FIKOL-664352 format. One record per atom (N, C-alpha, C): residue number from 1; residue in one letter; atom name; x, z, y. Coordinates in Angstrom, 3 decimals, decimal comma. Each point is the difference from the previous one (the first is absolute). Layout:
<sites>
+-----+------+------+----------+----------+----------+
: seq : type : atom :       px :       pz :       py :
+-----+------+------+----------+----------+----------+
: NUM :    A :   CA :        X :        Z :        Y :
...
+-----+------+------+----------+----------+----------+
</sites>
This chain:
<sites>
+-----+------+------+----------+----------+----------+
: seq : type : atom :       px :       pz :       py :
+-----+------+------+----------+----------+----------+
:   1 :    M :    N :    0,869 :    0,032 :   -1,152 :
:   1 :    M :   CA :   -0,884 :   -0,041 :    1,166 :
:   1 :    M :    C :    0,879 :   -0,003 :    1,282 :
:   2 :    R :    N :   -0,430 :   -0,652 :    0,940 :
:   2 :    R :   CA :    0,748 :   -0,097 :    1,308 :
:   2 :    R :    C :   -0,434 :    1,108 :    1,016 :
:   3 :    V :    N :    0,951 :    0,386 :    0,842 :
:   3 :    V :   CA :   -0,323 :    0,992 :    1,032 :
:   3 :    V :    C :   -1,185 :   -0,395 :    0,803 :
:   4 :    S :    N :   -0,151 :   -1,277 :    0,337 :
:   4 :    S :   CA :   -1,149 :   -0,537 :    0,815 :
:   4 :    S :    C :   -1,350 :    0,260 :   -0,669 :
:   5 :    E :    N :   -0,055 :    0,245 :   -1,204 :
:   5 :    E :   CA :   -1,269 :    0,241 :   -0,682 :
:   5 :    E :    C :   -0,384 :    1,443 :    0,002 :
:   6 :    L :    N :    0,874 :    0,938 :    0,304 :
:   6 :    L :   CA :   -0,214 :    1,363 :   -0,011 :
:   6 :    L :    C :    0,189 :    0,658 :    1,346 :
:   7 :    M :    N :    0,687 :   -0,554 :    0,887 :
:   7 :    M :   CA :    0,308 :    0,660 :    1,306 :
:   7 :    M :    C :   -1,290 :    0,167 :    0,768 :
:   8 :    K :    N :    0,048 :    1,034 :    0,945 :
:   8 :    K :   CA :   -1,116 :    0,180 :    0,959 :
:   8 :    K :    C :    0,370 :   -0,954 :    1,217 :
:   9 :    R :    N :   -1,018 :   -0,783 :    0,386 :
:   9 :    R :   CA :    0,257 :   -0,992 :    1,078 :
:   9 :    R :    C :   -0,306 :    0,691 :    1,319 :
:  10 :    E :    N :   -0,885 :    1,009 :   -0,024 :
:  10 :    E :   CA :   -0,340 :    0,589 :    1,231 :
:  10 :    E :    C :    1,036 :    1,113 :    0,299 :
:  11 :    V :    N :    0,692 :   -0,072 :    1,106 :
:  11 :    V :   CA :    1,175 :    0,915 :    0,243 :
:  11 :    V :    C :   -0,227 :    0,504 :    1,417 :
:  12 :    W :    N :    0,145 :    1,363 :    0,128 :
:  12 :    W :   CA :    0,005 :    0,587 :    1,345 :
:  12 :    W :    C :    1,401 :    0,301 :    0,406 :
:  13 :    E :    N :    0,308 :   -0,190 :    1,280 :
:  13 :    E :   CA :    1,296 :    0,074 :    0,519 :
:  13 :    E :    C :    0,038 :    1,004 :    1,191 :
:  14 :    P :    N :    0,958 :    0,889 :    0,034 :
:  14 :    P :   CA :    0,219 :    0,772 :    1,179 :
:  14 :    P :    C :    0,969 :   -0,654 :    0,932 :
:  15 :    F :    N :    0,053 :    0,345 :    1,228 :
:  15 :    F :   CA :    1,035 :   -0,512 :    0,861 :
:  15 :    F :    C :    1,204 :    0,959 :   -0,039 :
:  16 :    P :    N :    1,202 :   -0,527 :    0,082 :
:  16 :    P :   CA :    1,265 :    0,884 :   -0,033 :
:  16 :    P :    C :   -0,080 :    1,205 :    0,936 :
:  17 :    D :    N :   -0,659 :   -0,152 :    1,165 :
:  17 :    D :   CA :   -0,060 :    1,099 :    0,938 :
:  17 :    D :    C :   -1,230 :    0,854 :   -0,066 :
:  18 :    E :    N :   -0,830 :   -0,276 :   -0,946 :
:  18 :    E :   CA :   -1,254 :    0,803 :   -0,327 :
:  18 :    E :    C :    0,466 :    1,357 :   -0,513 :
:  19 :    C :    N :   -0,847 :    1,052 :    0,331 :
:  19 :    C :   CA :    0,380 :    1,306 :   -0,552 :
:  19 :    C :    C :   -0,346 :    0,103 :   -1,474 :
:  20 :    L :    N :    0,699 :    0,950 :   -0,666 :
:  20 :    L :   CA :   -0,268 :    0,140 :   -1,466 :
:  20 :    L :    C :   -1,382 :    0,455 :   -0,207 :
:  21 :    A :    N :   -0,593 :    0,873 :    0,887 :
:  21 :    A :   CA :   -1,431 :    0,448 :   -0,309 :
:  21 :    A :    C :   -0,958 :   -1,188 :    0,005 :
:  22 :    D :    N :    0,146 :   -0,971 :    0,864 :
:  22 :    D :   CA :   -0,972 :   -1,163 :   -0,065 :
:  22 :    D :    C :    0,358 :   -0,866 :   -1,248 :
:  23 :    A :    N :    1,201 :   -0,220 :   -0,321 :
:  23 :    A :   CA :    0,242 :   -0,702 :   -1,234 :
:  23 :    A :    C :   -0,499 :    0,690 :   -1,195 :
:  24 :    A :    N :    0,127 :    1,333 :   -0,085 :
:  24 :    A :   CA :   -0,463 :    0,820 :   -1,156 :
:  24 :    A :    C :   -1,518 :   -0,094 :   -0,050 :
:  25 :    A :    N :   -0,733 :    0,011 :    1,189 :
:  25 :    A :   CA :   -1,450 :   -0,148 :    0,013 :
:  25 :    A :    C :   -0,429 :   -1,413 :   -0,553 :
:  26 :    R :    N :    0,736 :   -1,037 :    0,327 :
:  26 :    R :   CA :   -0,243 :   -1,293 :   -0,507 :
:  26 :    R :    C :    0,163 :   -0,092 :   -1,472 :
:  27 :    M :    N :    1,059 :    0,700 :   -0,542 :
:  27 :    M :   CA :    0,178 :   -0,005 :   -1,395 :
:  27 :    M :    C :   -1,157 :    0,715 :   -0,688 :
:  28 :    R :    N :   -0,367 :    1,142 :    0,502 :
:  28 :    R :   CA :   -1,205 :    0,749 :   -0,515 :
:  28 :    R :    C :   -1,275 :   -0,823 :    0,057 :
:  29 :    D :    N :   -0,268 :   -0,601 :    1,126 :
:  29 :    D :   CA :   -1,235 :   -0,752 :    0,170 :
:  29 :    D :    C :   -0,163 :   -1,125 :   -0,856 :
:  30 :    H :    N :    1,094 :   -0,663 :   -0,349 :
:  30 :    H :   CA :    0,063 :   -1,187 :   -0,861 :
:  30 :    H :    C :    0,366 :    0,263 :   -1,479 :
:  31 :    D :    N :    0,219 :    1,345 :   -0,235 :
:  31 :    D :   CA :    0,464 :    0,389 :   -1,337 :
:  31 :    D :    C :    1,095 :   -0,776 :   -0,561 :
:  32 :    V :    N :    1,096 :   -0,032 :    0,791 :
:  32 :    V :   CA :    1,181 :   -0,678 :   -0,487 :
:  32 :    V :    C :    1,251 :    0,930 :    0,156 :
:  33 :    G :    N :    1,028 :   -0,246 :   -0,724 :
:  33 :    G :   CA :    1,166 :    0,817 :   -0,033 :
:  33 :    G :    C :    1,170 :   -0,529 :    0,787 :
:  34 :    S :    N :   -0,196 :   -1,148 :    0,640 :
:  34 :    S :   CA :    1,069 :   -0,502 :    0,788 :
:  34 :    S :    C :   -0,505 :   -0,939 :    1,057 :
:  35 :    L :    N :    0,778 :   -0,221 :    0,998 :
:  35 :    L :   CA :   -0,366 :   -0,957 :    1,083 :
:  35 :    L :    C :    1,305 :   -0,767 :    0,387 :
:  36 :    P :    N :    0,004 :   -1,299 :   -0,144 :
:  36 :    P :   CA :    1,126 :   -0,868 :    0,506 :
:  36 :    P :    C :    0,146 :    0,135 :    1,426 :
:  37 :    V :    N :    1,229 :    0,153 :    0,535 :
:  37 :    V :   CA :    0,165 :    0,119 :    1,427 :
:  37 :    V :    C :    0,505 :   -1,370 :    0,526 :
:  38 :    M :    N :   -0,777 :   -0,599 :    0,871 :
:  38 :    M :   CA :    0,339 :   -1,308 :    0,552 :
:  38 :    M :    C :    0,280 :    0,073 :    1,457 :
:  39 :    D :    N :    0,905 :   -1,007 :    0,372 :
:  39 :    D :   CA :    0,200 :   -0,215 :    1,391 :
:  39 :    D :    C :   -0,316 :   -1,471 :    0,206 :
:  40 :    G :    N :   -1,272 :   -0,260 :    0,406 :
:  40 :    G :   CA :   -0,418 :   -1,375 :    0,013 :
:  40 :    G :    C :   -0,193 :   -0,456 :   -1,412 :
:  41 :    E :    N :    0,679 :   -1,061 :   -0,372 :
:  41 :    E :   CA :   -0,095 :   -0,635 :   -1,328 :
:  41 :    E :    C :    1,217 :    0,568 :   -0,894 :
:  42 :    M :    N :    0,870 :    0,906 :    0,527 :
:  42 :    M :   CA :    1,098 :    0,307 :   -0,696 :
:  42 :    M :    C :   -0,137 :    1,444 :   -0,675 :
:  43 :    L :    N :    0,246 :    0,084 :   -1,230 :
:  43 :    L :   CA :   -0,116 :    1,229 :   -0,749 :
:  43 :    L :    C :    1,295 :    0,947 :    0,330 :
:  44 :    L :    N :   -0,294 :    1,149 :    0,572 :
:  44 :    L :   CA :    1,089 :    0,852 :    0,385 :
:  44 :    L :    C :    0,177 :    1,141 :   -1,014 :
:  45 :    G :    N :   -1,005 :    0,380 :   -0,737 :
:  45 :    G :   CA :    0,108 :    1,033 :   -1,011 :
:  45 :    G :    C :   -1,327 :    0,301 :   -0,568 :
:  46 :    I :    N :   -0,102 :    1,170 :   -0,632 :
:  46 :    I :   CA :   -1,213 :    0,416 :   -0,674 :
:  46 :    I :    C :   -0,123 :    1,481 :    0,176 :
:  47 :    L :    N :   -1,107 :    0,499 :    0,393 :
:  47 :    L :   CA :   -0,343 :    1,403 :    0,073 :
:  47 :    L :    C :   -0,800 :    0,424 :   -1,233 :
:  48 :    T :    N :    0,519 :    0,939 :   -0,699 :
:  48 :    T :   CA :   -0,753 :    0,455 :   -1,199 :
:  48 :    T :    C :   -0,371 :    1,446 :    0,022 :
:  49 :    D :    N :   -0,783 :    0,342 :   -1,019 :
:  49 :    D :   CA :   -0,491 :    1,399 :   -0,042 :
:  49 :    D :    C :    1,196 :    0,856 :   -0,152 :
:  50 :    R :    N :    1,018 :   -0,401 :   -0,654 :
:  50 :    R :   CA :    1,322 :    0,717 :   -0,203 :
:  50 :    R :    C :    0,649 :    0,243 :    1,390 :
:  51 :    D :    N :    0,044 :   -1,040 :    0,817 :
:  51 :    D :   CA :    0,574 :    0,179 :    1,378 :
:  51 :    D :    C :   -0,824 :    0,982 :    0,807 :
:  52 :    L :    N :   -1,289 :    0,067 :   -0,145 :
:  52 :    L :   CA :   -0,818 :    0,975 :    0,733 :
:  52 :    L :    C :    0,313 :    1,405 :   -0,484 :
:  53 :    T :    N :    0,222 :    0,157 :   -1,328 :
:  53 :    T :   CA :    0,344 :    1,313 :   -0,564 :
:  53 :    T :    C :    1,347 :    0,431 :    0,507 :
:  54 :    L :    N :    0,989 :   -0,917 :    0,074 :
:  54 :    L :   CA :    1,260 :    0,392 :    0,617 :
:  54 :    L :    C :   -0,059 :    0,459 :    1,361 :
:  55 :    A :    N :   -0,851 :   -0,807 :    0,826 :
:  55 :    A :   CA :   -0,213 :    0,366 :    1,426 :
:  55 :    A :    C :   -0,573 :    1,396 :    0,084 :
:  56 :    A :    N :   -0,983 :    0,331 :   -0,780 :
:  56 :    A :   CA :   -0,620 :    1,354 :   -0,057 :
:  56 :    A :    C :    1,069 :    1,061 :   -0,315 :
:  57 :    A :    N :    0,755 :   -0,303 :   -1,071 :
:  57 :    A :   CA :    1,041 :    0,884 :   -0,383 :
:  57 :    A :    C :    1,005 :    0,326 :    1,097 :
:  58 :    D :    N :    0,249 :   -1,060 :    0,746 :
:  58 :    D :   CA :    0,979 :    0,048 :    1,094 :
:  58 :    D :    C :   -0,610 :    0,735 :    1,203 :
:  59 :    G :    N :   -1,258 :    0,258 :   -0,038 :
:  59 :    G :   CA :   -0,629 :    0,636 :    1,119 :
:  59 :    G :    C :   -0,349 :   -0,967 :    1,219 :
:  60 :    A :    N :    0,042 :   -1,243 :   -0,293 :
:  60 :    A :   CA :   -0,224 :   -1,027 :    1,009 :
:  60 :    A :    C :   -1,395 :    0,099 :    0,615 :
:  61 :    A :    N :   -0,084 :   -0,009 :    1,283 :
:  61 :    A :   CA :   -1,318 :    0,106 :    0,670 :
:  61 :    A :    C :   -0,712 :   -1,353 :   -0,134 :
:  62 :    A :    N :   -1,094 :   -0,050 :   -0,831 :
:  62 :    A :   CA :   -0,717 :   -1,214 :   -0,417 :
:  62 :    A :    C :   -0,499 :   -0,770 :    1,245 :
:  63 :    E :    N :   -0,390 :    0,678 :    1,037 :
:  63 :    E :   CA :   -0,592 :   -0,617 :    1,167 :
:  63 :    E :    C :    1,092 :   -0,732 :    0,925 :
:  64 :    E :    N :    1,251 :    0,555 :   -0,199 :
:  64 :    E :   CA :    1,089 :   -0,478 :    0,850 :
:  64 :    E :    C :    1,031 :   -0,875 :   -0,653 :
:  65 :    T :    N :    0,154 :    0,200 :   -1,271 :
:  65 :    T :   CA :    0,958 :   -0,712 :   -0,810 :
:  65 :    T :    C :   -0,398 :   -1,395 :   -0,328 :
:  66 :    R :    N :    0,794 :   -0,979 :    0,281 :
:  66 :    R :   CA :   -0,346 :   -1,465 :   -0,269 :
:  66 :    R :    C :    0,279 :   -0,394 :   -1,450 :
:  67 :    V :    N :   -0,844 :   -1,017 :   -0,355 :
:  67 :    V :   CA :    0,089 :   -0,573 :   -1,343 :
:  67 :    V :    C :    1,439 :   -0,461 :   -0,268 :
:  68 :    I :    N :    0,593 :   -0,641 :    0,993 :
:  68 :    I :   CA :    1,360 :   -0,513 :   -0,267 :
:  68 :    I :    C :    1,044 :    1,056 :   -0,405 :
:  69 :    C :    N :   -0,283 :    1,258 :    0,425 :
:  69 :    C :   CA :    0,939 :    1,151 :   -0,324 :
:  69 :    C :    C :   -0,033 :    0,294 :   -1,505 :
:  70 :    Y :    N :   -1,079 :   -0,256 :   -0,695 :
:  70 :    Y :   CA :   -0,040 :    0,443 :   -1,377 :
:  70 :    Y :    C :   -0,323 :   -1,113 :   -0,968 :
:  71 :    M :    N :   -0,254 :   -1,245 :    0,483 :
:  71 :    M :   CA :   -0,179 :   -1,128 :   -0,969 :
:  71 :    M :    C :    1,197 :   -0,321 :   -0,704 :
:  72 :    S :    N :   -0,203 :   -0,584 :   -1,242 :
:  72 :    S :   CA :    1,163 :   -0,495 :   -0,777 :
:  72 :    S :    C :    0,316 :   -1,390 :    0,493 :
:  73 :    S :    N :    1,217 :   -0,183 :    0,575 :
:  73 :    S :   CA :    0,405 :   -1,280 :    0,522 :
:  73 :    S :    C :    0,391 :   -0,935 :   -1,200 :
:  74 :    L :    N :    0,013 :   -1,216 :    0,235 :
:  74 :    L :   CA :    0,415 :   -1,027 :   -0,934 :
:  74 :    L :    C :   -0,667 :    0,351 :   -1,355 :
:  75 :    P :    N :   -1,339 :   -0,129 :   -0,085 :
:  75 :    P :   CA :   -0,716 :    0,323 :   -1,298 :
:  75 :    P :    C :    0,330 :   -1,077 :   -1,049 :
:  76 :    I :    N :   -0,052 :    0,406 :   -1,251 :
:  76 :    I :   CA :    0,009 :   -0,904 :   -1,092 :
:  76 :    I :    C :   -1,284 :   -0,797 :   -0,011 :
:  77 :    V :    N :    0,059 :   -1,279 :   -0,166 :
:  77 :    V :   CA :   -1,203 :   -0,875 :    0,086 :
:  77 :    V :    C :   -0,143 :   -0,826 :   -1,256 :
:  78 :    A :    N :   -1,163 :   -0,505 :   -0,195 :
:  78 :    A :   CA :   -0,342 :   -0,905 :   -1,104 :
:  78 :    A :    C :   -0,559 :   -1,337 :    0,655 :
:  79 :    A :    N :    0,031 :   -1,012 :   -0,778 :
:  79 :    A :   CA :   -0,574 :   -1,264 :    0,410 :
:  79 :    A :    C :   -1,184 :   -0,213 :   -0,796 :
:  80 :    P :    N :   -1,051 :   -0,736 :    0,529 :
:  80 :    P :   CA :   -1,313 :   -0,245 :   -0,769 :
:  80 :    P :    C :    0,251 :   -0,608 :   -1,300 :
:  81 :    G :    N :    0,976 :   -0,808 :   -0,142 :
:  81 :    G :   CA :    0,273 :   -0,694 :   -1,355 :
:  81 :    G :    C :    0,692 :    0,831 :   -0,995 :
:  82 :    D :    N :    0,582 :    1,194 :    0,425 :
:  82 :    D :   CA :    0,674 :    0,872 :   -0,915 :
:  82 :    D :    C :   -0,850 :    0,440 :   -1,118 :
:  83 :    D :    N :    0,678 :    0,198 :   -1,151 :
:  83 :    D :   CA :   -0,749 :    0,493 :   -1,162 :
:  83 :    D :    C :   -0,298 :    1,542 :    0,245 :
:  84 :    T :    N :   -1,079 :    0,516 :   -0,458 :
:  84 :    T :   CA :   -0,289 :    1,363 :    0,265 :
:  84 :    T :    C :    0,988 :    0,964 :   -0,742 :
:  85 :    T :    N :    0,511 :   -0,406 :   -1,164 :
:  85 :    T :   CA :    1,019 :    0,741 :   -0,714 :
:  85 :    T :    C :    1,273 :    0,147 :    0,825 :
:  86 :    A :    N :    0,426 :   -1,037 :    0,602 :
:  86 :    A :   CA :    1,188 :   -0,020 :    0,909 :
:  86 :    A :    C :   -0,260 :    0,961 :    1,186 :
:  87 :    A :    N :   -1,254 :   -0,041 :    0,510 :
:  87 :    A :   CA :   -0,295 :    0,920 :    1,181 :
:  87 :    A :    C :    0,021 :    1,377 :   -0,429 :
:  88 :    A :    N :   -0,582 :    0,293 :   -1,195 :
:  88 :    A :   CA :    0,064 :    1,377 :   -0,545 :
:  88 :    A :    C :    1,409 :    0,559 :   -0,189 :
:  89 :    R :    N :    0,879 :   -0,946 :   -0,466 :
:  89 :    R :   CA :    1,411 :    0,287 :   -0,188 :
:  89 :    R :    C :    0,651 :    0,355 :    1,369 :
:  90 :    L :    N :   -0,344 :   -0,825 :    1,003 :
:  90 :    L :   CA :    0,566 :    0,335 :    1,309 :
:  90 :    L :    C :   -0,410 :    1,382 :    0,490 :
:  91 :    M :    N :   -1,219 :    0,338 :   -0,256 :
:  91 :    M :   CA :   -0,527 :    1,309 :    0,442 :
:  91 :    M :    C :    0,810 :    1,124 :   -0,703 :
:  92 :    V :    N :    0,191 :   -0,157 :   -1,209 :
:  92 :    V :   CA :    0,802 :    0,985 :   -0,817 :
:  92 :    V :    C :    1,395 :    0,044 :    0,452 :
:  93 :    E :    N :    0,637 :   -1,035 :    0,118 :
:  93 :    E :   CA :    1,477 :   -0,079 :    0,371 :
:  93 :    E :    C :    0,229 :    0,525 :    1,377 :
:  94 :    H :    N :   -0,975 :   -0,127 :    0,871 :
:  94 :    H :   CA :    0,202 :    0,483 :    1,394 :
:  94 :    H :    C :   -0,829 :    1,214 :    0,367 :
:  95 :    D :    N :   -0,668 :    0,591 :   -0,998 :
:  95 :    D :   CA :   -0,745 :    1,191 :    0,116 :
:  95 :    D :    C :   -0,953 :   -0,043 :    1,242 :
:  96 :    V :    N :   -0,895 :   -1,144 :   -0,094 :
:  96 :    V :   CA :   -1,010 :   -0,174 :    1,005 :
:  96 :    V :    C :   -1,334 :   -0,192 :   -0,715 :
:  97 :    R :    N :   -1,118 :    0,230 :    0,723 :
:  97 :    R :   CA :   -1,375 :   -0,198 :   -0,600 :
:  97 :    R :    C :   -0,795 :   -1,130 :    0,619 :
:  98 :    H :    N :    0,652 :   -0,602 :    1,136 :
:  98 :    H :   CA :   -0,767 :   -0,976 :    0,729 :
:  98 :    H :    C :    0,936 :   -1,186 :    0,431 :
:  99 :    L :    N :   -0,377 :   -1,236 :   -0,309 :
:  99 :    L :   CA :    0,857 :   -1,093 :    0,418 :
:  99 :    L :    C :   -0,841 :   -0,915 :    0,949 :
: 100 :    P :    N :    0,464 :   -0,161 :    1,174 :
: 100 :    P :   CA :   -0,635 :   -1,035 :    0,838 :
: 100 :    P :    C :    0,268 :   -1,366 :   -0,686 :
: 101 :    V :    N :   -0,965 :   -0,897 :    0,109 :
: 101 :    V :   CA :    0,047 :   -1,253 :   -0,663 :
: 101 :    V :    C :    0,276 :   -1,041 :    1,209 :
: 102 :    M :    N :    1,030 :   -0,774 :   -0,085 :
: 102 :    M :   CA :    0,372 :   -0,949 :    0,976 :
: 102 :    M :    C :    0,037 :   -1,372 :   -0,477 :
: 103 :    A :    N :   -0,626 :   -0,824 :    0,736 :
: 103 :    A :   CA :    0,043 :   -1,485 :   -0,300 :
: 103 :    A :    C :    0,954 :   -0,558 :    1,125 :
: 104 :    G :    N :    1,232 :   -0,104 :   -0,356 :
: 104 :    G :   CA :    1,008 :   -0,422 :    0,993 :
: 104 :    G :    C :    0,176 :    1,245 :    0,925 :
: 105 :    S :    N :   -0,257 :   -0,179 :    1,285 :
: 105 :    S :   CA :    0,127 :    1,108 :    0,944 :
: 105 :    S :    C :   -1,380 :    0,569 :    0,363 :
: 106 :    R :    N :   -1,006 :   -0,433 :   -0,684 :
: 106 :    R :   CA :   -1,411 :    0,467 :    0,314 :
: 106 :    R :    C :   -0,528 :    0,996 :   -0,930 :
: 107 :    L :    N :   -0,501 :    1,115 :    0,424 :
: 107 :    L :   CA :   -0,615 :    1,088 :   -0,788 :
: 107 :    L :    C :   -1,301 :   -0,484 :   -0,508 :
: 108 :    V :    N :   -0,241 :   -0,016 :   -1,304 :
: 108 :    V :   CA :   -1,215 :   -0,551 :   -0,594 :
: 108 :    V :    C :   -0,805 :    1,065 :   -0,816 :
: 109 :    G :    N :    0,640 :    1,120 :   -0,196 :
: 109 :    G :   CA :   -0,698 :    1,015 :   -0,769 :
: 109 :    G :    C :    0,900 :    1,145 :   -0,366 :
: 110 :    I :    N :   -0,451 :    0,911 :   -0,806 :
: 110 :    I :   CA :    0,734 :    1,163 :   -0,410 :
: 110 :    I :    C :   -0,379 :    0,248 :   -1,524 :
: 111 :    L :    N :    0,978 :    0,405 :   -0,684 :
: 111 :    L :   CA :   -0,145 :    0,275 :   -1,495 :
: 111 :    L :    C :    0,441 :    1,392 :   -0,153 :
: 112 :    S :    N :   -0,887 :    0,806 :   -0,664 :
: 112 :    S :   CA :    0,329 :    1,423 :   -0,193 :
: 112 :    S :    C :    0,192 :    0,291 :   -1,512 :
: 113 :    A :    N :    0,622 :    1,040 :   -0,341 :
: 113 :    A :   CA :    0,109 :    0,410 :   -1,374 :
: 113 :    A :    C :   -1,310 :    0,273 :   -0,674 :
: 114 :    R :    N :   -0,954 :    0,409 :    0,762 :
: 114 :    R :   CA :   -1,414 :    0,163 :   -0,570 :
: 114 :    R :    C :   -0,547 :   -1,271 :   -0,317 :
: 115 :    D :    N :    0,233 :   -1,074 :    0,677 :
: 115 :    D :   CA :   -0,446 :   -1,335 :   -0,291 :
: 115 :    D :    C :    0,494 :   -0,363 :   -1,437 :
: 116 :    L :    N :    1,288 :    0,321 :   -0,225 :
: 116 :    L :   CA :    0,629 :   -0,402 :   -1,306 :
: 116 :    L :    C :   -0,567 :    0,927 :   -1,148 :
: 117 :    L :    N :   -0,281 :    1,190 :    0,339 :
: 117 :    L :   CA :   -0,635 :    0,930 :   -1,091 :
: 117 :    L :    C :   -1,343 :   -0,534 :   -0,414 :
: 118 :    V :    N :   -0,794 :   -0,501 :    1,049 :
: 118 :    V :   CA :   -1,332 :   -0,570 :   -0,389 :
: 118 :    V :    C :    0,175 :   -1,191 :   -0,805 :
: 119 :    L :    N :    0,978 :   -0,818 :    0,309 :
: 119 :    L :   CA :    0,249 :   -1,190 :   -0,855 :
: 119 :    L :    C :    0,309 :    0,399 :   -1,422 :
: 120 :    Q :    N :    0,572 :    1,224 :   -0,231 :
: 120 :    Q :   CA :    0,336 :    0,462 :   -1,394 :
: 120 :    Q :    C :   -1,133 :    0,662 :   -0,635 :
: 121 :    G :    N :   -1,153 :   -0,002 :    0,630 :
: 121 :    G :   CA :   -1,205 :    0,598 :   -0,566 :
: 121 :    G :    C :   -0,267 :    1,439 :    0,412 :
: 122 :    W :    N :    0,695 :    0,580 :    0,915 :
: 122 :    W :   CA :   -0,271 :    1,351 :    0,577 :
: 122 :    W :    C :   -1,203 :   -0,121 :    0,742 :
: 123 :    P :    N :   -0,963 :    0,898 :   -0,086 :
: 123 :    P :   CA :   -1,181 :   -0,014 :    0,848 :
: 123 :    P :    C :    0,309 :    0,205 :    1,422 :
: 124 :    R :    N :   -0,687 :   -0,752 :    0,897 :
: 124 :    R :   CA :    0,079 :    0,243 :    1,383 :
: 124 :    R :    C :   -0,842 :    1,161 :    0,391 :
: 125 :    E :    N :    0,573 :    0,862 :    0,813 :
: 125 :    E :   CA :   -0,746 :    1,257 :    0,493 :
: 125 :    E :    C :   -0,988 :   -0,469 :    1,012 :
: 126 :    P :    N :   -1,205 :    0,665 :   -0,086 :
: 126 :    P :   CA :   -0,986 :   -0,272 :    1,111 :
: 126 :    P :    C :    0,584 :    0,417 :    1,342 :
: 127 :    A :    N :   -0,346 :   -0,688 :    1,029 :
: 127 :    A :   CA :    0,478 :    0,262 :    1,383 :
: 127 :    A :    C :   -0,262 :    1,494 :    0,257 :
: 128 :    G :    N :    0,964 :    0,552 :    0,674 :
: 128 :    G :   CA :   -0,191 :    1,428 :    0,384 :
: 128 :    G :    C :    0,191 :    1,039 :   -0,982 :
: 129 :    S :    N :    0,383 :   -0,378 :   -1,272 :
: 129 :    S :   CA :    0,179 :    1,013 :   -1,021 :
: 129 :    S :    C :    1,379 :    0,583 :   -0,139 :
: 130 :    R :    N :    0,923 :   -0,544 :    0,855 :
: 130 :    R :   CA :    1,342 :    0,492 :   -0,031 :
: 130 :    R :    C :    0,239 :    1,283 :    0,702 :
+-----+------+------+----------+----------+----------+
</sites>
């Protein structure tokens, strides 16, 4: 199976200078574990639930601290035509749970470890049950 068949095409993006509180609220509202950080059409990084946990552990003021301060720069990415097994291998090798999916230099989706588990027959949790 190809990444394009499994990835989420609807992606929410924070701005690099947006505060962590607003980005975290967007993640909560859309029930996602990551947000690709864009500067126009260029992928700058990815903000994940792990990054927010690190910020909280550091005592960062969520209303004042900017996304760019805690996002993971130069994220590992997949291409729409990549095999999902290769994408899963990338996640394991780089200890990440979310891959922005890039068609050339254009963000076209995001693939999560949860998407890959569903592919393997794991039941998808009802929204809000986490």
